[in-house]
Residue, then its C-alpha position, 0 to 999 in steps of 0.5 A: m499500500e503507498i503511503i500518501t506524504y507531503p514536503g512537511k516542515p523542518y521545525p519543530l525538530g522530532a516527531t510532532w502530532d497535530g492532530e491530523g498526521v506526524n511531521f517527522t524532522l532529523y538534523a543530519d549535515n553530512a548526511t547524503g540520505v534519510e529513510l523513516c522507518l516505521f514498526n506495528s509494534p515494540d518486538d518488531t524485528k522488521e520496519s514495517k514501512k520504509i520512507k525515504l525522505y526528499e526534502r531537506s532545509h539547510q541541514v534538516w531533513h523533513i517529512y510530513l505523514p497524515g493519519v499517523k497517530p500517537g503510540q506509532l514506533y519508528g527509527y531512522r536509518v541514515h545514509g553517507p560515509y562511513e570514514s571513521q578516521n574521518g569522523l564520519r560514522f554512517n550506516p544504514n543497516k543501525l537503525l537509529i533512536d530520533p534525538y528528539a524522541k519524547a519517549i522510547a519505547g523499551a531498553i537497550d538488548w545488547h547485541d554485536s548488530l548495534f555497533g557500526y563497525e564489525v565487533g572482534h575485526p582486525d580493523g576495530d572501529l575502521s571495520y564496517s557492520e552490515t548486520d541490521s541492529a533493528p531487532y536489538i534497538p528499542k523504537s521512538v515513539v510519537i506522543d499525544n503532548t495534551f494532558d490536563w495540568g488543571n491549575d498547576e503552577l510552579p513553587r517557585t520557592p526562593y533560594h534561601q526558603t529551599v530544601i533539596y532532596e536528592a533521590h532515585v525513583r527506585g531506590l526511594t520507593m522499592q521497599h517503601p511498604e505503603i506503596p502498591e508493589n505494581i508501581r514501586g520503582s516508578y514515576a507514579a510511586i514517586g507521585h505517591p502520597a506516601i512519599i509526598k507525606h514524607l517529604k512534607d514531614l521532612g520540611i522538603t521543598a524540592i526533591e531533585l531526581m537522579p536522572i530520568h532521561q533515557f539512558v543506556n545500561d551498559r554492556h560490560l555490567g550486564e555481563k556481569g549481572l549488575r546494570n547501570y542504576w545511577g543513568y548518568n549514560t543519556i541517550g535520549f534527552f526528551a524522554p522520560d526513562v522507560r523503566y521507571s513507568s508503571t503505565g506502559v512504553t508507549g508514551g505511558q511514561v509520559s503522561e506518568f511523569k507529569a502526573m507525578v509533578k502535578e501532585l508533587h506541585k500540590a503539595g508545594i514541592e517542586v522537582i529538579l531534574d539531574v541532566v547529563y548533557n555533557h555526554t550521551g551512551e554512545g561511548n568512544q570509538l568503539g561505542p555502539t551506534l545508537s542515535f547521535k553517532g549515526a545521525d552524523n557524528s561530527s555535528y554532535y561530538r568534540l573529536v580530537d583534532e589531529d585525529k578525528r577517529f577519536y573523542m575529547d573525554y572531559t567525563g571519563t565516559g568516553n565522548t563530549l557532546n560538542a556545545m560550541l556547535p549551534n545544533v548541539l547548543r540548539y539540542i540542549m537548550d530545545s531538551l531544556r525548554y521542553w522540559i520547563t513548558e511541556m513536563h513542568v519541571d522547576g530546574f536542573r542540577f547540571d552533571l559535570a558541568s565544567t564540560l558544558a563551558r569549555e571553549l576549545h581545553e579551557v574552561n570558560r565560564l562566558s562560553a556560549f552555553f552560559d551566554i544562552i542560558h543567560q539570555d533565554p526568557v524560559i529557562s534563565q528563570v528556573k534554578l539552575i545548579a551546576e555540578p562545577w567540575d569535571v574530569g579534564e585539566g582546570g575542571y575543578q571550578v567551584g565558585k566560577f560560574p556566573p551569577g544566576w547559577a548556584e553550584w554544589n559547592g565540594k568545599y564545603r562538603d570537604c571543610i566539614r567532613d574535616y572539621w568534624r574528624g579533627a583536622d587541623s586549622m580548619l577554624g577559619e574556612f569552617a567559618q567561611r563554609f558556615t557563612g555561605s562561602p563569601d570566599l567564593y560567591e561574594d565578589d561576583y554579587r551572587r548570595p549566599t544562596a549560591s551554595i549548595n551546602f552537603i556533607t554527602a550525596h549520592d557519589g559516595f558514603t552515605m552519611n551512616d557509612l561516613v562515620s562506620y567504616n574506614e575504608k570502602h566496601n565496593e566488592a559487590n561491583g566486581e572491580d576487586n573493590n578499586d572503584g569509587e573514591s579511595h579514602n574516607r574524609s571523616w570520622n568513625c570510632g574504631a569499629e567498622g560496619d554493624t557492631d554490638d559496642k554501645a558506646v561506638n553506636e551513640l557516637r556515631a549517631q552523635q556525629k550523624r547529628n553534628f554533621l546534620s545539625t551543622l548542614f542545616l544552620s549553615q547558610g546557603v542552600p542545604m541538600i540532604v539524600a535521600g534515606d540521610e534522614m534515617g540512618r541509610t546504609q550502603k554496607g559501606n559501598n561507596n560507589a554503588y553505581c550498578q547496584d540495582n538493589e537493597i544495597s542502593w534501596l531505602d530499607w523503610g523497615n529499618a529506618d532510625k526513627q530517633l534521627l528521622k524525629f530529629t531531622q525533621k526538627l531540625i530542618n522546621f526549625r530552620k524553615d521557622h527561623p531566617n536568621f539561618r536562612r539569609r537572603r544577603w551576607f554577614q556584613g561584621q558590622p553593627v545592625k542598623g539601630q543597635g551597637l551589636d554585629d550582625i555575627a560575632w566569633f567567641l573563643p572559650e573564654g567568652s571574649e570575641m576572636s581577633d585576627e590573630n586568633w584565626s590562625h590558631d587551632f583551638a580545639k577544634s571547638l569555637a562559638v558563634f553569635l548571630n543577631g536576629k533584630g536585622i532580620h524579620s519573619l511574616g507573621p500569620k496576619g502578615e505582621r512582621i516579626v522580629d527573629d530571635s538572635y543565636y549562639l552556636i557552640f561547636n567542638a569537634f575535639h573529642e574532649a568537653i570544653d567549658y565555655k563561658m557565655p558572652p556578656e549581657k549586651f549580647g543578650k540576657k538569657w538562653r536557652v538551650v534548643l540544640d544540643t547533638s550530645a542527645y537527641e533532645a535538647d535540656g531546654k536548660v536557661h543559662n544567663s550571659g557571663d555563665m560557664i556551660t559544658v560542651q561535649g565532645r563532639t558536640v554543637i550547641l544552640l542557645e536562643h535568646h528572645n527578641k519578641h519585644e523588639k521592632p524591626t529594623d529593616 
């Protein structure tokens, strides 16, 4: 049966249903021919129809097929020179996933035919494979983009009120007893009332989902009986991964993702996506031909100038997308706008963001990527968070991203870990990190909220394991424990892992409370990893990227309920007191209308620290006064209420230290509201000048009420 076709339009890119038919487009600059292949079922091993595209506008091939509807499965075969040595890898024997596919009907079924060359051939990727890959590659899906969003609105939570919860779709939900088994590990599970209640009770304002773009499960992991669990191996930057769908593979994943976002928004929770635009899942010259490589390899990837057979690799994964090329920039921007406008997400965390900033071999923070984001009226208005490093030379760029960006502050993580393990000469840097890292961000007119503070992330030890293991235990990864972070930058009490020693377990619990208290009382934006609030363990595995099992999943049945309650109170305490989430920098100067500075640092004897004092190691301890009189919150009737003042004492020394409360001008009466030597503070009131004993490895927070004061700002 002959198919009626029309020229169609070159834009928008991808497959677009208009109610009467579908417009198909593909960017392929160096191609000599393009064929659109239609399939009837995800299990089809051969296309039902193959249609040659004749229309080409500039570098875009396009065609319109009337009568084609959502759910239609398709792929492309692209013709052109196969000259690996020149960076050209066209091979029409390889069915390709549409780079702009909005849904993908399944996952890769590894087979040698997925490679453009003959696997095992002595010439390697210089050889040419004539085997059809269609039986083994998932098909792209035409979707119906309509969805009843109702009155959905982005919560647009200000950064200074934001608390981020990094989570994995499967890890968070696979073992939750209140979630029906048929939806565990899915988008629907994230939007389930049980998960939303947990987030709300905890005080979370934004969930940061680890990669949900369709990704490739590495072949070598599958051969070991493992799988790519984290998902930092994208092949479809518009498609929500089908493996997290409980409602089907031919578009159900899209509507299910939208329903999840809608439910989270109803609860006032933002959705931030961890996105991986720095590379794709096609690997290096020996990797498979799945999409971009076969559509136009040299128009997507950063190739070595001297030998275009090879790829520049700033990511450690084999390839790097070339964000200097206009079509790649457009691709990234189109993807970001799609997730904002059509999927209603609230922001992005950019994996290895320094890679996107590279002009030639150097990281340039004013690269085209940042310029185009800054001027985009849609993308520039959501949360943009950088992982400010990559594996290339000069790739560590903490503090160097442009205004408008927040950053994972790796220096905060390292400093706070070092402080609580008792490292020498940490007081000065500790003070910087605690106050929002002004040394990194203030000179660029950025605010404390540029710093995303974290102690742990998905990559590394959980907080429980940080204080429980001296060495990593990655044996289950099948690499002889040689993978992952090589050392533990924290402190534990000697015995590794599980132990019946009561004293050891109490010290571990105390150290976790120290980390959490420091995190949520610091200026900046706090981020906690799913499960740290209730003592999740990975049994010492600090690189669980390939463990889609109980090693990585949250064990809800064995949650540390005491720690969970402590964390809930801590986060909600922060939420109630703007003194700990300031929008502007401390000035170290008197607050308007009074003689007290906004911040002051103290020695154990009750005197203020001098410049000289910062160069000494005062038994790993210091205290800080936070003046609440210059800031306020809004009461239930919109009235301005002056916040309380606080006095924090940090003691990372292993023995108790006596601290003298500050002079009366800072506050006459102080009540203990937090003491990490126990789960509950004793609430004892201390007068100015009193001596207070701070136990070893302890944070104490005291509160002075300013309720009778009037706002001064």
